[in-house]
Each structure stands twice: as structure tokens, then as C-alpha cells.
C-alpha positions in Angstrom: 8.1 -31.7 12.3 9.6 -34.4 10.5 11.4 -34.3 7.4 9.5 -37.2 5.3 9.3 -35.2 2.3 11.9 -35.5 -0.4 12.7 -32.1 -2.5 12.1 -32.3 -6.0 10.9 -30.1 -9.4 7.2 -30.7 -10.3 8.4 -32.0 -13.4 9.8 -35.2 -12.0 6.1 -36.0 -10.2 3.8 -34.5 -13.1 3.1 -34.6 -17.0 1.7 -31.7 -18.2 0.1 -32.5 -21.9 -2.5 -30.3 -23.6 -5.8 -32.7 -24.3 -6.9 -34.1 -27.8 -9.1 -32.7 -30.9 -12.1 -34.2 -31.0 -14.8 -32.1 -32.8 -18.5 -32.7 -32.0 -19.3 -34.3 -35.5 -16.4 -37.2 -34.8 -17.8 -38.3 -31.5 -19.4 -41.3 -31.3 -21.4 -42.2 -28.5 -19.6 -44.7 -26.2 -18.7 -45.4 -22.8 -15.7 -43.2 -22.2 -16.2 -39.4 -20.9 -15.2 -36.3 -22.9 -13.9 -34.0 -20.7 -13.6 -30.3 -21.1 -12.1 -27.8 -18.8 -15.4 -26.9 -17.6 -16.4 -30.8 -16.6 -17.4 -33.4 -18.7 -19.5 -32.7 -22.1 -20.3 -36.0 -23.2 -18.7 -39.6 -24.4 -17.3 -41.2 -26.6 -16.4 -44.9 -28.1 -12.6 -44.6 -27.4 -10.1 -43.1 -24.7 -7.2 -41.2 -24.9 -6.0 -41.7 -21.3 -6.0 -44.6 -18.7 -7.6 -43.2 -15.3 -7.2 -42.1 -13.1 -6.1 -38.6 -13.8 -6.4 -35.1 -13.0 -7.8 -32.8 -15.9 -6.9 -29.2 -15.5 -8.3 -26.4 -17.8 -6.2 -24.4 -20.1 -8.6 -22.8 -22.3 -12.1 -21.2 -21.0 -12.4 -22.2 -17.4 -8.3 -22.0 -16.6 -7.3 -23.5 -13.1 -9.8 -25.6 -11.2 -8.7 -29.1 -11.1 -10.8 -32.3 -11.9 -10.0 -36.0 -10.6 -11.2 -38.8 -13.2 -10.9 -42.4 -12.0 -11.8 -44.3 -15.4 -10.1 -44.0 -19.2 -11.2 -40.6 -20.7 -10.6 -38.3 -23.2 -9.3 -35.0 -22.3 -10.4 -32.2 -24.9 -7.8 -29.9 -26.4 -9.3 -27.4 -23.9 -6.9 -29.3 -20.8 -3.7 -30.2 -19.9 
């Protein structure tokens, strides 16, 4: 097997960051998906992350990943 792979740490290629608070009463209907650990839960007029991105649940539904290809708002239940 050829070795085209380079050894590195996960932190060298991935940034894990907690999502952002956005209570339901503060959401303004818009074009950007609001992503929870279980998947999309609505929309908002602003985004926090320029997609594409991978969202992983850190609370509620821990683990499973979601690929988001457009700008979005990851909630505080995600990484």
C-alpha cells in the first residue's frame, strides 16, 4: 500500500468550537438554517458560520455528524 498520507494531530486539521446561543424568542425568520445536535430546527436572519461545515452533537444527540454546505447558525448543543 502506498503512503500518500501524512501523520498529524486532529487539532492540526480540524477546529472544534462550541455553537452559539440563540433562544427561540430571539430568532428572526430568514434564509439561514439553525442547526441543533439533532438537525435543522428552523431559520434565522443571520448566520455565524460560513459553510461548508460539519456539525457534531455535543448535547442531546451526541456524536452523529451533519454536513452543512451553506452559511448556518450552529446552536450551543453542537460543535
